[in-house]
Backbone bond lengths (Angstrom), bond angles and torsions (degrees), N, CA, C in turn:
res aa  C-N    CA-C-N  psi(-1)  N-CA   C-N-CA  omega(-1)  CA-C   N-CA-C  phi
1 X - - - 1.470 - - 1.536 111.47 -
2 X 1.338 116.60 -40.26 1.462 119.57 -178.32 1.528 113.11 -61.38
3 X 1.352 118.87 -44.67 1.473 118.42 176.77 1.529 112.51 -58.93
4 X 1.327 117.23 -37.79 1.463 120.57 178.97 1.523 110.57 -67.13
5 X 1.342 116.25 -39.96 1.470 119.78 178.13 1.526 110.39 -63.54
6 X 1.340 116.01 -42.20 1.462 120.22 179.27 1.525 110.45 -63.74
7 X 1.334 116.31 -41.39 1.469 120.20 178.78 1.525 110.78 -62.97
8 X 1.323 116.88 -39.89 1.465 120.84 178.75 1.526 110.92 -65.33
9 X 1.337 116.57 -40.71 1.469 120.73 -179.30 1.526 111.28 -66.09
10 X 1.338 116.18 -44.74 1.471 120.10 178.46 1.528 110.04 -64.51
11 X 1.322 116.19 -40.45 1.467 120.25 178.93 1.524 111.17 -61.82
12 X 1.332 116.63 -39.36 1.467 120.40 179.28 1.524 110.41 -59.76
13 X 1.336 116.95 -44.25 1.463 120.31 179.67 1.528 111.44 -64.14
14 X 1.328 116.41 -42.10 1.461 120.60 179.83 1.526 110.90 -64.76
15 X 1.319 116.12 -39.03 1.464 119.44 -177.17 1.525 113.18 -75.95
16 X 1.329 118.30 -15.54 1.466 119.23 170.20 1.521 109.33 -62.41
17 X 1.322 115.62 -46.35 1.467 120.90 177.11 1.525 111.05 -64.35
18 X 1.328 116.00 -44.53 1.459 119.86 -178.65 1.527 111.64 -64.87
19 X 1.327 116.43 -37.97 1.464 119.89 178.53 1.512 112.25 -65.31
20 X 1.323 116.54 -35.42 1.463 120.46 176.51 1.521 110.23 -63.63
21 X 1.344 116.51 -44.27 1.463 120.83 178.32 1.524 111.28 -61.77
22 X 1.326 116.32 -40.93 1.467 120.67 -179.30 1.526 110.99 -63.77
23 X 1.321 116.87 -42.21 1.461 120.61 -177.82 1.517 111.98 -68.19
24 X 1.329 116.99 -39.33 1.460 120.69 -176.13 1.523 112.20 -74.65
25 X 1.340 116.82 -44.87 1.463 119.98 -171.88 1.518 114.09 -103.03
26 X 1.341 118.36 -12.27 1.454 120.76 -177.13 1.513 112.50 92.32
27 X 1.306 117.33 -15.42 1.456 122.27 174.42 1.519 106.69 -149.34
28 X 1.332 117.68 -175.81 1.450 120.04 178.19 1.511 113.82 114.45
29 X 1.335 117.83 -5.22 1.459 120.58 -179.90 1.527 110.26 -58.96
30 X 1.322 116.52 -57.49 1.463 120.39 179.87 1.520 111.32 -71.67
31 X 1.319 117.05 -36.85 1.464 120.95 -178.06 1.525 111.75 -60.53
32 X 1.319 116.26 -38.04 1.457 120.26 179.06 1.520 111.75 -84.14
33 X 1.333 117.20 -36.81 1.466 120.71 -171.69 1.522 114.13 -79.40
34 X 1.331 117.58 -47.65 1.468 120.17 -170.87 1.531 113.07 -61.74
35 X 1.345 119.89 -47.33 1.476 118.04 178.42 1.532 113.04 -58.69
36 X 1.334 117.09 -38.83 1.460 120.32 179.53 1.527 111.27 -72.39
37 X 1.323 117.15 -40.47 1.465 120.87 178.57 1.521 112.10 -63.21
38 X 1.328 116.57 -32.22 1.468 120.08 -176.98 1.529 112.40 -65.30
39 X 1.333 116.61 -14.96 1.463 120.20 175.15 1.531 111.44 -78.78
40 X 1.321 117.15 -18.10 1.468 120.03 -173.10 1.525 113.98 -119.07
41 X 1.328 118.25 -24.42 1.466 121.27 179.79 1.531 109.41 -134.61
42 X 1.323 116.40 168.32 1.456 120.53 176.71 1.529 109.04 -60.71
43 X 1.343 115.44 144.68 1.466 119.76 -176.17 1.520 111.85 -59.97
44 X 1.327 117.12 -40.33 1.468 119.40 179.94 1.520 111.25 -61.26
45 X 1.342 117.25 -42.92 1.465 120.51 178.36 1.522 110.67 -64.68
46 X 1.338 116.66 -36.79 1.460 120.47 177.68 1.526 110.96 -62.91
47 X 1.333 115.91 -43.79 1.468 120.74 -179.55 1.523 110.74 -65.50
48 X 1.322 116.80 -51.42 1.470 120.83 -176.48 1.529 110.70 -64.59
49 X 1.332 117.18 -45.51 1.460 120.16 179.25 1.513 112.58 -61.65
50 X 1.330 116.25 -38.71 1.466 120.14 179.70 1.526 111.29 -66.51
51 X 1.319 117.15 -40.00 1.471 119.89 177.68 1.525 110.36 -62.84
52 X 1.329 116.81 -38.03 1.464 120.21 177.14 1.533 110.76 -63.27
53 X 1.322 116.15 -42.80 1.470 120.29 177.59 1.524 110.35 -63.05
54 X 1.328 116.28 -43.85 1.469 120.87 -179.54 1.516 111.72 -56.58
55 X 1.330 116.84 -38.67 1.464 120.42 -178.71 1.523 110.78 -59.28
56 X 1.333 115.64 -47.74 1.458 119.75 -177.02 1.525 112.48 -72.23
57 X 1.326 116.23 -48.03 1.464 120.47 -172.23 1.526 112.10 -71.35
58 X 1.329 116.94 -46.44 1.467 118.52 -178.91 1.525 111.29 -69.02
59 X 1.332 116.33 -28.60 1.459 119.04 176.03 1.524 111.49 -62.48
60 X 1.321 115.97 -45.27 1.471 120.00 178.61 1.528 111.04 -67.38
61 X 1.340 115.68 -40.57 1.471 119.38 -179.36 1.524 111.01 -64.63
62 X 1.325 115.94 -43.57 1.468 119.39 179.29 1.530 111.12 -63.70
63 X 1.326 117.40 -40.58 1.458 120.23 -178.07 1.531 111.12 -62.15
64 X 1.325 116.28 -37.32 1.465 119.88 179.49 1.528 111.73 -68.16
65 X 1.329 117.73 -32.14 1.466 120.99 -174.77 1.522 112.39 -117.08
66 X 1.328 116.48 25.20 1.470 120.81 -175.08 1.522 112.77 -60.80
67 X 1.340 117.42 -26.62 1.465 120.43 -179.46 1.521 112.02 -66.15
68 X 1.325 117.67 -19.45 1.465 121.61 -177.53 1.535 112.41 -100.02
69 X 1.329 117.23 6.83 1.465 121.82 -175.57 1.517 111.44 -83.69
70 X 1.354 116.22 135.95 1.466 121.63 169.69 1.521 106.95 -81.54
71 X 1.338 116.53 95.16 1.464 121.17 -168.90 1.529 113.15 -61.41
72 X 1.324 117.93 -43.05 1.463 120.81 -177.16 1.526 111.12 -64.20
73 X 1.328 116.61 -42.33 1.462 121.16 179.40 1.524 109.94 -66.17
74 X 1.323 117.16 -44.91 1.460 121.17 -179.64 1.523 111.28 -61.51
75 X 1.322 116.50 -41.45 1.466 120.95 179.87 1.523 111.00 -63.76
76 X 1.322 115.96 -43.67 1.470 120.76 -178.46 1.529 111.37 -64.68
77 X 1.319 116.73 -46.04 1.465 120.69 -178.25 1.526 111.69 -68.43
78 X 1.310 117.11 -29.00 1.467 120.85 179.56 1.525 111.81 -76.10
79 X 1.314 116.49 -45.94 1.465 120.04 -175.73 1.524 112.41 -70.14
80 X 1.334 116.87 -39.21 1.464 119.02 -178.87 1.529 111.76 -69.79
81 X 1.327 116.87 -21.57 1.474 120.11 178.45 1.522 111.92 -62.34
82 X 1.321 117.02 -25.49 1.464 120.86 -178.49 1.522 111.17 -58.34
83 X 1.337 116.69 -34.70 1.460 120.50 -179.12 1.518 112.37 -67.69
84 X 1.343 117.59 -30.12 1.458 120.45 -177.61 1.520 114.42 -89.29
85 X 1.323 117.53 -19.65 1.465 120.43 -174.87 1.530 114.33 -60.83
86 X 1.336 120.27 -41.03 1.477 118.92 178.14 1.528 112.56 -60.29
87 X 1.329 117.22 -33.33 1.472 120.54 177.96 1.526 109.88 -63.38
88 X 1.322 116.69 -46.47 1.457 120.76 178.91 1.519 112.59 -64.08
89 X 1.327 117.51 -39.07 1.460 121.19 177.78 1.524 110.91 -63.11
90 X 1.328 116.64 -37.67 1.468 120.37 177.60 1.525 110.72 -66.16
91 X 1.336 116.53 -39.81 1.463 120.88 -179.43 1.521 111.03 -62.54
92 X 1.330 117.38 -45.03 1.463 120.25 -176.57 1.522 111.55 -68.56
93 X 1.323 117.02 -24.11 1.467 121.13 177.03 1.522 110.91 -78.37
94 X 1.335 117.08 -40.65 1.463 122.17 -172.03 1.527 113.44 -83.66
95 X 1.339 117.60 -42.91 1.470 120.26 -173.25 1.529 112.28 -74.58
96 X 1.345 117.84 139.35 1.472 120.13 171.10 1.524 109.63 -69.24
97 X 1.343 115.83 164.49 1.466 120.73 -172.58 1.526 112.84 -58.25
98 X 1.328 118.27 -45.15 1.457 120.43 -176.69 1.530 111.03 -64.39
99 X 1.323 116.44 -40.39 1.465 120.17 179.05 1.518 110.95 -66.05
100 X 1.336 116.38 -36.31 1.462 120.42 178.28 1.526 110.58 -64.78
101 X 1.329 116.67 -42.39 1.462 120.57 178.13 1.527 111.05 -63.99
102 X 1.335 115.94 -41.29 1.461 120.34 178.19 1.527 110.84 -63.00
103 X 1.323 116.28 -41.29 1.469 121.01 177.58 1.523 110.60 -58.77
104 X 1.321 116.60 -42.75 1.468 120.75 179.27 1.526 110.59 -57.30
105 X 1.326 116.15 -48.11 1.462 120.00 -178.59 1.518 113.09 -64.27
106 X 1.318 116.93 -43.63 1.469 120.77 -177.92 1.521 111.32 -65.25
107 X 1.308 116.28 -46.45 1.471 120.55 -178.71 1.521 111.00 -58.69
108 X 1.319 115.79 -47.85 1.467 119.30 -177.53 1.521 111.22 -67.69
109 X 1.347 116.80 -39.90 1.461 119.85 -178.31 1.526 111.56 -63.19
110 X 1.317 116.65 -40.92 1.471 120.63 177.52 1.526 110.65 -61.15
111 X 1.315 116.10 -42.59 1.460 120.05 -178.94 1.529 111.92 -72.12
112 X 1.329 116.34 -30.97 1.468 119.76 174.30 1.524 109.98 -62.54
113 X 1.340 116.28 -44.26 1.462 120.72 179.34 1.528 110.64 -60.24
114 X 1.320 116.19 -40.31 1.468 120.17 179.81 1.525 110.92 -63.69
115 X 1.339 116.21 -41.75 1.462 119.58 179.16 1.528 111.59 -69.11
116 X 1.342 116.02 -41.04 1.460 120.08 -178.98 1.521 111.72 -63.76
117 X 1.330 116.34 -33.12 1.468 121.39 178.65 1.523 112.05 -85.20
118 X 1.329 115.27 7.51 1.462 122.39 178.09 1.527 112.64 59.75
119 X 1.343 114.95 37.75 1.458 120.04 173.15 1.521 108.13 -65.22
120 X 1.293 115.79 133.63 1.463 120.35 178.45 1.525 108.33 -126.55
121 X 1.305 116.04 116.24 1.455 120.21 176.41 1.521 109.53 -78.39
122 X 1.320 117.66 152.07 1.468 119.79 174.78 1.525 109.91 -56.52
123 X 1.310 116.27 145.57 1.461 119.50 -174.89 1.528 112.87 -97.80
124 X 1.322 117.71 9.84 1.460 120.59 -177.85 1.518 113.10 -73.61
125 X 1.311 114.94 175.40 1.463 122.11 -177.16 1.526 112.52 -59.83
126 X 1.348 120.84 -45.61 1.478 119.94 -179.37 1.527 112.86 -57.62
127 X 1.332 117.32 -43.41 1.466 120.62 -179.99 1.524 111.04 -66.20
128 X 1.308 116.92 -38.89 1.453 119.96 178.33 1.527 111.07 -63.87
129 X 1.320 117.23 -36.22 1.462 120.10 178.23 1.528 111.04 -66.38
130 X 1.335 116.75 -42.07 1.465 120.61 177.75 1.529 110.19 -63.05
131 X 1.330 116.42 -43.63 1.458 120.66 178.67 1.525 110.96 -62.26
132 X 1.325 116.93 -37.00 1.460 120.90 177.83 1.518 111.97 -63.25
133 X 1.332 116.28 -44.60 1.469 120.70 178.51 1.524 110.67 -62.80
134 X 1.341 116.41 -45.96 1.468 120.95 -179.80 1.525 111.21 -62.25
135 X 1.320 116.88 -41.67 1.464 119.44 -179.01 1.523 111.10 -67.20
136 X 1.322 117.18 -34.57 1.464 120.48 177.11 1.517 111.81 -63.78
137 X 1.340 116.45 -42.21 1.467 120.74 178.32 1.530 111.12 -65.88
138 X 1.335 116.29 -41.08 1.465 120.21 179.66 1.530 111.73 -68.77
139 X 1.324 116.93 -33.62 1.460 119.99 -179.20 1.524 111.20 -61.08
140 X 1.330 116.78 -51.26 1.458 119.95 -174.12 1.527 113.43 -81.35
141 X 1.337 117.79 -7.87 1.465 119.66 176.63 1.522 112.22 -104.57
142 X 1.344 117.10 -34.43 1.465 120.37 -175.78 1.529 113.58 -130.24
143 X 1.316 118.10 -12.21 1.469 127.24 -173.16 1.524 112.07 72.76
144 X 1.339 118.80 0.12 1.466 122.78 -177.47 1.520 110.83 -100.13
145 X 1.304 115.55 73.61 1.465 119.55 -177.91 1.526 112.99 -88.65
146 X 1.331 117.98 0.45 1.455 120.99 -174.80 1.515 116.99 -71.00
147 X 1.353 119.59 -45.18 1.469 120.17 -172.13 1.528 116.09 -52.80
148 X 1.336 120.91 -47.43 1.476 118.06 178.99 1.527 112.43 -60.85
149 X 1.329 115.95 -36.20 1.458 120.11 179.61 1.523 111.07 -68.35
150 X 1.327 115.51 -39.15 1.470 120.16 179.26 1.521 110.53 -64.48
151 X 1.329 116.93 -44.10 1.465 120.36 -179.19 1.522 111.89 -59.53
152 X 1.312 116.50 -34.93 1.469 120.46 179.59 1.528 111.28 -79.00
153 X 1.319 116.49 -45.93 1.464 119.63 -172.89 1.521 113.49 -77.94
154 X 1.338 117.76 -23.57 1.458 119.39 180.00 1.529 112.07 -63.90
155 X 1.310 117.05 -28.22 1.460 119.65 -179.93 1.513 113.98 -93.72
156 X 1.322 116.38 7.47 1.458 119.90 -175.01 1.519 113.81 -87.04
157 X 1.341 117.32 -10.06 1.459 120.05 -179.48 1.513 114.20 82.03
158 X 1.342 118.19 11.78 1.453 121.02 178.35 1.531 110.11 -67.91
159 X 1.313 115.81 148.87 1.455 119.91 171.69 1.529 108.21 -70.72
160 X 1.338 118.11 158.15 1.467 119.54 178.40 1.523 113.59 -53.43
161 X 1.325 117.65 -39.11 1.459 119.16 -177.96 1.526 111.71 -69.78
162 X 1.325 116.76 -41.22 1.462 121.09 177.03 1.529 110.35 -65.23
163 X 1.330 115.63 -40.90 1.464 122.08 177.34 1.526 109.83 -57.16
164 X 1.322 116.40 -48.72 1.460 120.89 -178.43 1.524 111.14 -64.69
165 X 1.325 118.09 -45.69 1.454 121.36 -177.04 1.527 111.93 -64.37
166 X 1.326 116.58 -41.95 1.464 120.55 179.71 1.522 111.03 -64.96
167 X 1.327 116.64 -41.74 1.463 119.91 177.66 1.532 111.32 -61.98
168 X 1.328 117.87 -40.27 1.467 119.60 -179.53 1.531 110.84 -62.41
169 X 1.325 116.59 -39.76 1.465 120.09 178.94 1.521 111.08 -62.75
170 X 1.336 116.62 -45.47 1.462 121.14 -179.48 1.525 110.38 -66.40
171 X 1.323 117.09 -44.81 1.455 120.83 179.85 1.525 111.43 -58.90
172 X 1.326 116.42 -42.53 1.460 120.64 -177.11 1.527 111.24 -62.27
173 X 1.321 116.95 -50.08 1.460 120.74 -178.13 1.531 110.66 -64.58
174 X 1.334 116.75 -46.60 1.454 120.10 -179.22 1.534 111.22 -62.44
175 X 1.327 116.73 -43.61 1.461 120.11 -178.75 1.523 111.26 -64.02
176 X 1.327 117.24 -41.08 1.465 120.46 178.76 1.531 110.77 -60.56
177 X 1.329 116.32 -42.92 1.464 119.97 177.84 1.531 110.59 -65.97
178 X 1.339 116.74 -37.72 1.457 120.40 178.21 1.516 112.18 -63.28
179 X 1.319 117.66 -41.49 1.463 121.37 178.51 1.529 110.46 -61.14
180 X 1.312 116.25 -40.31 1.473 119.76 177.05 1.529 110.03 -59.98
181 X 1.332 116.46 -44.61 1.463 120.10 179.12 1.519 112.18 -62.43
182 X 1.341 117.18 -43.44 1.462 120.77 178.35 1.532 111.03 -62.50
183 X 1.324 116.39 -40.22 1.460 120.45 -179.54 1.523 111.10 -64.42
184 X 1.321 116.27 -43.08 1.475 120.67 -179.48 1.531 110.81 -61.55
185 X 1.337 116.47 -37.86 1.466 121.06 -177.97 1.533 113.11 -89.22
186 X 1.336 117.40 0.13 1.456 120.71 176.06 1.511 115.38 75.99
187 X 1.338 118.21 30.74 1.460 121.95 -178.09 1.528 113.75 -95.75
188 X 1.327 117.85 1.03 1.466 119.30 -179.97 1.527 108.01 -89.79
189 X 1.325 116.05 89.99 1.456 122.94 -178.62 1.525 110.78 -87.67
190 X 1.346 115.78 172.34 1.469 119.77 177.06 1.521 110.89 -64.54
191 X 1.341 117.27 -32.70 1.464 120.81 178.21 1.522 110.93 -68.60
192 X 1.333 116.68 -42.65 1.465 120.35 176.81 1.525 110.44 -61.80
193 X 1.333 116.57 -38.92 1.463 120.52 178.49 1.530 110.87 -65.13
194 X 1.348 116.79 -38.24 1.469 120.20 177.84 1.520 111.07 -64.01
195 X 1.336 116.50 -40.90 1.460 120.99 176.01 1.526 109.99 -60.05
196 X 1.335 116.42 -43.01 1.461 121.14 -178.68 1.532 111.35 -64.46
197 X 1.329 116.29 -42.43 1.476 119.88 178.72 1.530 110.49 -61.91
198 X 1.337 115.62 -45.58 1.468 119.31 177.49 1.516 111.74 -61.61
199 X 1.330 115.95 -41.57 1.456 120.17 -179.57 1.513 113.00 -63.56
200 X 1.324 116.38 -42.70 1.466 119.88 -179.49 1.529 111.49 -68.77
201 X 1.328 116.38 -19.48 1.467 120.90 175.07 1.527 111.22 -82.22
202 X 1.342 116.59 -42.27 1.456 120.74 -174.15 1.512 115.62 -82.43
203 X 1.331 117.29 -35.08 1.467 120.02 -174.19 1.528 113.22 -60.75
204 X 1.349 119.85 -43.92 1.481 117.66 -179.69 1.524 113.09 -56.86
205 X 1.332 117.31 -36.29 1.467 119.97 178.02 1.522 110.80 -66.27
206 X 1.337 115.75 -44.42 1.457 119.74 177.96 1.510 112.34 -65.54
207 X 1.334 116.76 -39.15 1.472 120.34 -179.87 1.525 110.57 -63.69
208 X 1.330 116.82 -41.25 1.472 119.97 179.85 1.525 110.92 -59.94
209 X 1.341 115.86 -42.71 1.461 119.52 178.90 1.526 111.26 -68.62
210 X 1.332 116.43 -43.76 1.460 120.67 -179.05 1.514 112.99 -67.15
211 X 1.334 116.75 -34.28 1.457 120.04 -178.98 1.528 111.10 -64.61
212 X 1.327 117.07 -34.51 1.469 120.39 176.45 1.523 110.40 -65.36
213 X 1.328 116.23 -40.66 1.457 120.30 177.74 1.524 111.19 -66.16
214 X 1.327 116.07 -38.71 1.470 121.02 -176.48 1.523 111.68 -57.95
215 X 1.321 116.86 -41.48 1.463 120.54 -176.44 1.538 112.56 -78.38
216 X 1.336 115.90 -2.90 1.461 119.51 178.59 1.529 112.39 -114.96
217 X 1.318 117.16 1.05 1.461 120.32 -170.65 1.531 110.96 -95.66
218 X 1.318 116.98 140.25 1.466 122.50 178.81 1.523 109.94 -82.95
219 X 1.359 118.05 154.67 1.462 120.72 -179.38 1.533 114.10 -54.51
220 X 1.355 116.92 -40.52 1.468 119.57 -179.80 1.528 110.61 -65.39
221 X 1.313 116.28 -39.94 1.462 120.40 178.00 1.520 110.29 -67.54
222 X 1.314 116.27 -34.25 1.459 122.71 177.76 1.532 110.70 -55.12
223 X 1.318 116.88 -45.46 1.463 120.11 179.57 1.533 111.35 -65.63
224 X 1.326 117.05 -39.77 1.461 120.92 179.44 1.530 110.59 -62.91
225 X 1.315 116.60 -41.39 1.466 120.78 178.62 1.521 110.49 -60.01
226 X 1.331 116.31 -42.87 1.462 121.18 179.00 1.520 110.36 -59.56
227 X 1.322 117.35 -49.39 1.461 121.57 -176.36 1.529 112.37 -66.60
228 X 1.312 116.82 -43.92 1.458 120.09 -178.89 1.531 110.83 -64.56
229 X 1.315 116.54 -42.35 1.458 119.82 179.21 1.519 112.48 -60.94
230 X 1.326 116.02 -43.09 1.459 120.30 178.24 1.526 111.52 -64.96
231 X 1.321 116.84 -44.10 1.467 120.40 -177.07 1.525 111.55 -63.48
232 X 1.316 116.99 -44.46 1.459 120.37 -179.78 1.518 111.19 -62.12
233 X 1.322 117.25 -45.40 1.461 120.02 -179.00 1.528 111.57 -63.96
234 X 1.332 117.62 -38.27 1.458 121.07 179.63 1.524 110.79 -64.51
235 X 1.318 116.72 -45.59 1.462 120.57 -179.24 1.531 111.62 -65.66
236 X 1.316 116.84 -36.24 1.457 120.47 177.72 1.526 111.19 -65.06
237 X 1.328 116.60 -40.65 1.467 120.69 178.70 1.515 111.39 -64.03
238 X 1.327 116.59 -45.33 1.468 121.02 -179.92 1.526 110.57 -63.45
239 X 1.309 116.86 -42.72 1.466 120.44 179.69 1.537 110.12 -62.31
240 X 1.316 116.41 -42.78 1.461 120.62 -179.92 1.532 111.18 -61.56
241 X 1.335 116.39 -43.29 1.466 120.35 -178.01 1.520 111.62 -70.18
242 X 1.325 117.57 -43.57 1.469 121.26 -174.49 1.526 111.89 -73.36
243 X 1.316 117.41 -30.96 1.462 120.22 -179.61 1.520 112.33 -92.64
244 X 1.337 115.07 -12.44 1.476 118.37 -178.01 1.488 112.67 -75.48
């Protein structure tokens, strides 16, 4: 019981930081949390626990800002993710822990480079469907389903608030479906549950702090926050895998 309590306490502290990132940029919960959690718990438990936290936290966040959600876009990105989720579930079953951590770092780093170079994907329906499938696969393998969605939505001309609200809606639906998949395959362990309990304790504190920053941040600074958050999480994942 004591190791689980310690894991929950450490997770709570990590998710304070992750919740702040989520509130400011609209995403970043898993990007900030999973690399740090992988230093203290098994990577699979970090991924599964984080997805459980995402379900609860993004659901509440989306409900508060539902009036600013692009409903058609959110629906499309959520439904198409279903096609990619089985791929991610297969990856988390097959890959050893170190390889899974390395995959997390590589995937995020590539997407950071794309954002830093101001890559803009077409914003039409076909591209959104591809991004939905990719995010579904990333969710159930790494819990980091945000980058494909960001690459698509950043070029859509949405205001920061609309961007954040739409992402919360997509994250909530995708995470809920991911939890169902993990449950069916028996991946919800006591350690993953401890991570989730800690996360649900820490994220509200981080969100409160981040939400204050969000309403004071300029659009140009908003983009910098997105890029810096992604870069830090990618480097942390790579360091964890290479030194592990």
